[in-house]
C-alpha positions in Angstrom: -100.0 18.0 -10.5 -98.9 14.4 -9.7 -102.5 11.9 -9.2 -101.9 10.8 -5.5 -102.6 6.7 -5.3 -104.3 5.4 -2.5 -102.4 3.4 -0.2 -105.1 0.7 -0.8 -104.9 0.2 -4.4 -101.2 0.6 -3.4 -101.6 -2.4 -1.4 -102.9 -4.5 -3.8 -100.5 -4.0 -6.3 -97.2 -4.8 -3.6 -99.5 -8.0 -3.3 -100.4 -9.2 -6.5 -96.3 -8.4 -7.3 -95.3 -10.4 -4.4 -94.1 -13.8 -5.3 -96.1 -16.9 -4.3 -95.4 -20.6 -4.0 -96.5 -22.5 -6.9 -99.9 -24.1 -5.7 -101.8 -27.1 -7.8 -105.1 -27.5 -8.3 -105.2 -30.5 -5.3 -103.0 -28.6 -3.0 -105.6 -27.4 -0.8 -106.1 -31.3 -0.2 -104.2 -34.8 0.2 -103.7 -36.5 -2.7 -106.4 -39.9 -2.5 -104.4 -43.3 -2.2 -104.4 -45.3 -5.0 -107.3 -47.7 -4.2 -106.5 -51.4 -3.6 -107.0 -53.9 -5.2 -110.6 -54.9 -4.7 -111.5 -58.3 -2.8 -112.2 -61.6 -4.9 -116.0 -61.6 -5.4 -116.1 -65.2 -4.4 -119.4 -67.0 -5.6 -122.2 -66.4 -3.2 -123.6 -69.7 -1.9 -126.5 -69.1 -4.2 -124.4 -70.3 -7.3 -123.7 -73.7 -5.6 -127.4 -74.4 -4.2 -129.0 -78.1 -4.4 -125.4 -79.2 -5.3 -124.5 -82.5 -3.6 -120.8 -83.1 -3.0 -120.2 -86.8 -4.3 -118.0 -86.9 -0.7 -121.5 -86.4 1.4 -123.3 -89.6 -0.6 -119.8 -91.8 0.2 -119.6 -91.3 3.8 -124.0 -91.3 4.3 -125.2 -94.2 1.8 -127.8 -95.0 4.0 -129.0 -91.5 4.4 -129.0 -90.5 1.4 -131.0 -93.8 -0.2 -133.7 -92.7 -2.4 -132.9 -89.1 -2.0 -132.8 -87.3 -5.3 -129.5 -85.4 -5.9 -127.6 -83.0 -8.8 -124.2 -83.3 -8.7 -121.5 -81.7 -10.7 -118.8 -84.0 -11.4 -116.0 -85.0 -13.9 -116.8 -88.2 -16.3 -114.0 -90.6 -15.5 -115.4 -93.3 -18.2 -114.6 -97.3 -16.6 -113.5 -95.6 -13.7 -110.2 -95.0 -15.6 -108.1 -93.0 -13.1 -109.0 -95.5 -10.2 -111.1 -92.9 -8.0 -113.9 -95.3 -7.4 -112.1 -97.9 -6.0 -114.5 -100.9 -6.3 -115.9 -102.0 -9.3 -119.2 -101.1 -10.8 -122.3 -101.8 -8.6 -124.6 -103.3 -11.3 -123.0 -104.1 -15.0 -120.2 -103.3 -16.4 -121.3 -100.7 -18.8 -121.5 -98.5 -15.0 -119.4 -95.5 -15.8 -117.9 -93.5 -13.0 -118.1 -89.7 -12.1 -115.8 -87.6 -10.0 -115.4 -84.0 -8.2 -112.7 -83.4 -5.8 -114.5 -85.0 -2.7 -114.9 -88.8 -4.2 -116.1 -90.5 -7.0 -119.0 -92.6 -7.4 -120.5 -94.9 -10.7 -123.5 -93.9 -12.2 -125.8 -95.9 -13.8 -128.7 -94.3 -16.6 -132.4 -94.5 -15.5 -133.7 -94.8 -19.1 -132.7 -94.2 -22.7 -133.2 -90.2 -22.3 -131.1 -89.6 -19.6 -128.1 -89.0 -21.3 -129.5 -88.2 -24.6 -128.1 -84.3 -24.2 -124.8 -85.5 -23.9 -122.0 -85.8 -26.8 -119.9 -88.7 -27.7 -118.1 -90.2 -24.8 -115.4 -93.2 -24.4 -115.6 -95.0 -21.5 -112.1 -96.1 -21.9 -110.4 -93.0 -23.5 -108.5 -90.6 -21.0 -109.2 -88.0 -23.1 -112.8 -87.9 -21.8 -112.2 -87.5 -18.2 -112.1 -83.8 -18.6 -115.5 -83.4 -19.3 -117.2 -81.7 -16.8 -121.2 -82.9 -16.2 -124.1 -81.7 -14.3 -126.5 -84.8 -13.6 -129.5 -85.1 -11.3 -130.8 -88.8 -10.2 -131.8 -90.7 -7.3 -129.1 -92.6 -4.9 -129.7 -96.1 -5.2 -127.7 -99.0 -2.9 -126.5 -101.9 -4.6 -126.8 -105.4 -3.5 -123.4 -105.6 -1.8 -123.7 -102.1 -0.1 -122.3 -99.8 -2.7 -124.1 -96.4 -3.6 -124.4 -95.1 -6.9 -126.6 -92.7 -8.7 -129.4 -93.9 -11.1 -129.4 -90.8 -13.8 -132.3 -89.1 -15.2 -130.8 -86.3 -16.5 -127.3 -85.6 -17.5 -125.6 -82.6 -19.6 -121.9 -81.0 -20.1 -121.2 -77.7 -18.5 -118.1 -75.5 -18.6 -116.5 -74.3 -15.3 -115.5 -75.7 -12.3 -117.3 -78.5 -9.5 -119.3 -77.0 -7.4 -117.5 -75.2 -4.2 -114.3 -75.5 -5.9 -112.2 -72.1 -6.3 -109.0 -73.7 -7.9 -108.0 -76.2 -10.0 -104.4 -76.2 -11.6 -103.1 -78.7 -14.1 -99.3 -79.2 -13.9 -97.8 -80.7 -16.7 -94.3 -81.1 -18.1 -90.7 -82.1 -16.4 -88.6 -84.3 -17.4 -90.8 -87.3 -16.5 -93.5 -85.4 -18.3 -95.5 -85.4 -15.1 -99.3 -85.1 -15.5 -101.1 -84.0 -12.5 -103.6 -82.0 -11.1 -104.5 -80.4 -8.1 -108.3 -78.7 -7.3 -108.8 -76.1 -4.0 -112.2 -76.1 -2.6 -113.6 -73.2 -0.4 -113.7 -75.7 2.6 -110.1 -75.8 2.5 -110.3 -79.1 0.7 -107.4 -80.3 -1.4 -107.7 -83.3 -3.6 -104.8 -84.1 -5.7 -104.7 -86.6 -8.8 -101.8 -87.8 -10.6 -103.0 -88.9 -13.9 -100.3 -91.1 -15.1 -99.9 -93.2 -11.9 -103.4 -93.2 -11.3 -102.6 -92.1 -7.8 -104.4 -89.4 -5.7 -104.5 -87.9 -2.5 -107.3 -85.6 -0.4 -106.3 -83.3 2.9 -107.6 -80.4 4.3 -106.0 -77.0 4.4 -107.1 -73.6 6.0 -109.7 -72.1 4.4 -108.2 -68.5 4.9 -105.1 -70.2 2.9 -106.8 -70.9 0.0 -108.6 -67.8 -0.3 -105.5 -66.0 0.1 -103.5 -68.0 -2.8 -106.6 -67.2 -5.3 -106.7 -63.6 -4.7 -103.1 -63.8 -5.1 -103.4 -65.1 -8.6 -105.8 -62.3 -9.3 -103.2 -60.1 -11.1 -102.4 -62.7 -13.5 -105.6 -64.1 -14.7 -106.2 -63.8 -18.6 -102.1 -63.6 -18.9 -99.3 -66.0 -19.8 -96.1 -65.5 -17.1 -92.7 -66.6 -17.5 -90.9 -68.4 -20.1 -91.2 -71.7 -21.2 -87.9 -73.8 -20.8 -86.6 -77.6 -21.7 -88.1 -79.9 -19.0 -89.6 -77.0 -17.5 -93.1 -77.4 -15.7 -96.2 -75.1 -17.1 -98.8 -74.5 -14.7 -102.7 -74.2 -16.5 -104.6 -72.4 -13.4 -108.4 -71.8 -13.2 -110.1 -70.0 -10.8 -113.7 -69.4 -9.5 -114.3 -65.2 -10.5 -117.4 -64.6 -8.8 -120.0 -66.4 -11.3 -117.2 -66.2 -14.1 -114.4 -68.7 -14.5 -110.9 -67.2 -15.6 -107.5 -68.9 -16.3 -104.1 -68.1 -16.1 -100.8 -69.7 -17.3 -97.3 -69.8 -15.3 -94.1 -71.2 -16.7 -92.2 -72.1 -13.7 -88.5 -72.3 -15.7 -88.8 -68.2 -15.9 -90.8 -66.3 -13.7 -90.9 -62.4 -12.4 -90.6 -62.0 -8.6 -94.2 -61.3 -8.5 -95.5 -64.2 -10.5 -93.1 -66.3 -8.1 -94.7 -65.6 -5.2 -98.6 -65.7 -6.1 -97.6 -69.4 -7.1 -95.6 -70.3 -4.2 -98.5 -71.5 -2.5 -98.8 -73.8 -5.5 -95.9 -75.2 -5.4 -95.8 -76.0 -1.5 -99.3 -77.9 -1.9 -98.1 -80.0 -5.2 -94.8 -81.2 -2.6 -96.7 -81.7 0.4 -99.2 -83.9 -2.4 -96.2 -85.7 -3.5 -95.1 -86.0 0.2 -98.1 -87.7 0.9 -98.3 -90.2 -2.2 -94.4 -91.1 -1.6 -95.8 -92.7 2.3 -95.9 -96.7 2.1 -99.0 -98.6 1.5 -99.3 -101.3 4.0 -98.4 -104.5 3.0 -98.6 -107.8 4.4 -95.4 -108.6 5.7 -94.2 -105.2 6.4 -96.5 -105.0 9.6 -97.3 -106.9 12.1 -100.2 -108.9 11.7 -102.3 -106.7 13.7 -101.8 -103.9 12.6 -102.8 -105.1 8.9 -106.1 -106.5 10.8 -106.8 -102.7 11.3 -106.2 -101.8 7.9 -108.6 -104.1 6.8 -111.5 -103.0 8.9 -111.0 -99.4 8.1 -111.3 -100.6 4.9 -114.3 -102.4 5.1 -115.9 -99.9 7.2 -114.9 -97.0 4.8 -115.7 -99.4 1.6 -112.3 -98.4 0.2 -109.6 -100.7 -0.8 -106.9 -101.0 1.6 -104.2 -99.8 -0.9 -105.9 -96.3 -0.3 -104.9 -96.8 3.5 -101.6 -95.6 4.9 -99.7 -96.6 8.1 -98.9 -93.0 9.5 -97.2 -94.6 12.8 -97.6 -98.0 15.1 -96.1 -99.2 18.4 -96.5 -102.2 20.9 -98.6 -100.9 23.8 -99.7 -102.6 27.0 -103.2 -101.9 27.5 -104.4 -101.2 31.3 -107.6 -103.5 30.9 -109.7 -105.3 28.3 -111.2 -101.6 27.1 -107.7 -101.6 25.3 -107.3 -97.9 26.8 -110.9 -97.0 25.3 -113.3 -97.5 28.0 -117.0 -97.1 27.2 -119.3 -95.1 29.9 -121.1 -97.9 32.1 -118.8 -100.7 30.7 -116.8 -102.5 33.0 -113.6 -104.6 31.9 -111.5 -107.0 33.3 -108.2 -105.7 35.1 -105.8 -107.5 33.0 -103.5 -106.1 31.1 -103.3 -106.9 27.4 -100.3 -106.2 25.2 -101.4 -105.0 21.6 -100.7 -102.3 19.4 -101.6 -98.4 19.0 -101.8 -97.9 14.8 -102.7 -94.6 13.4 -104.4 -94.7 9.8 -104.1 -92.4 7.4 -107.2 -92.2 4.9 -106.5 -89.1 2.4 -106.0 -86.6 4.8 -107.9 -88.4 7.6 -106.6 -89.9 10.8 -107.7 -92.8 12.7 -106.3 -94.3 15.9 -106.7 -97.7 16.4 -106.4 -99.6 19.3 -105.6 -103.6 19.2 -105.0 -106.7 20.9 -101.5 -108.2 19.9 -103.2 -111.0 17.4 -105.7 -108.6 16.1 -108.4 -109.9 16.8 -109.8 -107.0 19.3 -109.9 -104.0 17.1 -111.2 -100.7 18.6 -111.1 -96.9 17.2 -110.5 -95.1 19.8 -111.0 -90.9 19.6 -107.6 -89.3 20.5 
């Protein structure tokens, strides 16, 4: 007698023998996407608390007079890179310091003010790479020049406050030595260490942020291969509360590295264009244009050589306001021949209206 197999058991056996498609352990759920690159942890404002940019002091010396400030800046000795643009305010021993916003002289308030510093020689360019944190009180010299009377100073590592990116470009046929600094607010500062020329302008802060993020995958690495007469880019980046570096050799770069370096190259190109602009010299422009340059130099307390004439054109002003009337004022309705002048100071444009002789000069907003 044959044993009968229950119908239910038969169905179970057939189901077990039926081939089924392969199923991985993850087949019941979609494969998770590759996590995106986490955003660059830019420094919090707390990292820069109580740090005063030098440019703020230069823009408002009277407002800062007598105030205690903390500054992070590079040692420049006896203004070796010509950034301060003027002589020392007190004695020949005064030294200059500079950050991307400007340069200012400092003087010790006492013998202990510089006791914590290494031996720095004010006549050696090699010392200008030393980064300092200094505390002191803003003073005004007899000629109206601001300086800082320092009570404490120490050498530190890293970057000045609010700086996200610093690039040192060296090499090339001419043996260049240049640097470019980008700040969180979009301020770009270019310095040619060999020719001791510099320029400053504003970019979109988002561009700076994107440029830094694009460089992040290359931190702590060297990219490319050195070639004769090629450029090397030594890049320092503020990565959160850490400072990291990367090196690019422009001669032979992978495509990804070339794309990351592209914004830096564009900024260097713009800086070179700005440096190449002719500076105003007597005889090159009408006397009224040069008078406008001198007047602006006095107001900004800078050498006239730092002011570029972006454009100028003869204009017949409709009245004695020279096209810039003040509310509530009355002006003679006579035509006044003169000039419309646009002056450029490190990327900041000034619109100036003059008469033909340069005796009447008005700084007029667009």
